[in-house]
N, C-alpha and C positions, 0 to 999 in steps of 0.2 A: 697498584692502586686502580684499578676505571677511576677517568677522570668527568664520563659523560655513562645514557643511559647504555649504545653497548660501544664496546672500544673492538677496530677492528684488528686484526698479526697477521705475520702472516712470517712466515712456521720455517727454519733452516734445516740442515745438512743434519745438525744432533739432535733437530725438535726439537730446538727450541724456539718459542715465541716469543718475535718485537714485536712491539707496540706502532699503528703508523702513527703519527703526529697527527694534531688535532684539524687539523685543512682537510686533509688528511683523509682522514678518518670520514669527519664529514662529509665530504665528500661522497665515501663510499657509499655510507647509511645511508644518504638521499637519495642515490641510485640505488639502495637494496632495495630501498621500502616503497619502490615507484614498479619493479621488477617481479615486487610483493602483488603490488594492487594491480598490475597485467594479468599477471599470474595466477588470479581472480576470477579477474572478470574474462579469462582462454575461459574458464569452465564453467562461467555463466551466473557468476556470483555478482555480487552487488558490494565498493566498495567506493562508502561515506555519501551516496546520493551526489555526487556530486564529480566532474570532470578530473583532471591530474595537475595536477600547475602546471604552468609551462615549462617550457622548456628550461633545463638552466644553461646560461653561458661561460663561458671557458670562462676560469678562473684561474691566477694568475701567486703567485709564492706555494702554492700546495707545492710546499717540498716535501715528499714521502721522506724520509730521510734513506738510514741504512739498507736498509731493501728495495728502494726505488733507482738509488744511487748519484750521482752528483749531480745536479742540473736539475731540477725536479725544480718542478713548476710551472712556469707561462705555458698556456695553452691548457695548462691540463684541466678536464671536464667530463659529464658523464657521456659519452656517445649512444650512438645504436638507433637515436631519432630515427624518422622523418617527416617529411612537416606536417602529416594529418597522422601520422602515426606516436600512438603516448610510452612504445616499446623499448626501456632502455635494458641493455646487457649487458654491457658494459664502460668503465671508469678510466678514463686513461690519463695516470698520475705523473708520467710525463712525457716533454715527448724529447730528451737529448738523457739517458737512453731514454730512445722509446719503451714505457711499461707499465703495459694497460690490465685493470682486477679485473675476471669474465664472471659474471655475476652466479652465471647461469653452472659454472663449472666447480667454480669455487676457486682460482688461482689464481694467484702475480703473470703473468706473462713478457719478457723481455723481449718484445717483438725484432728485432737484428737476428737473437742466437736461436729460438723456438723455446727459452727455455720455462717452467714453471714450477712456480711456488704454493705450493696451500695455502690459503689465506683459511681462516675462523674469524667470526662475529661472536665476544663475549659481553652476556647480556648482564647490565648490574640489576637488583632489585632489592630495592632497600624494603623494609619492613615493622611497621610499627602494632608496636607488644599497646596490644587491644585495655591491658590493663594503667596502661599511660596517662592512660585520652582522661 
């Protein structure tokens, strides 16, 4: 059962999905939204008429569960930004082991080994029955 609007999951070798924990999920989702906004801007579209939010700071305690291994947390956050560039292309899930979600490729990479794991975004939508209003 999805706990929020969008649930990010990593897919194991047997094609079974595993949820990212809430903190990691929130980091990935925030970076993904900024990534999508950047893609729209590059194609000449507008996003809400305002500048992108300020760059995210490094978060602590974002344990990324079984998909990210032990030691996930300290220093986790979105990366890929330059001082005047709003582009976000990846999210650091953990530093030990160093694991990164690449938004453009929709995969998680263990940097030391180069191993890639597919990630997916599942969107939870609720519908209100018009007759019940």
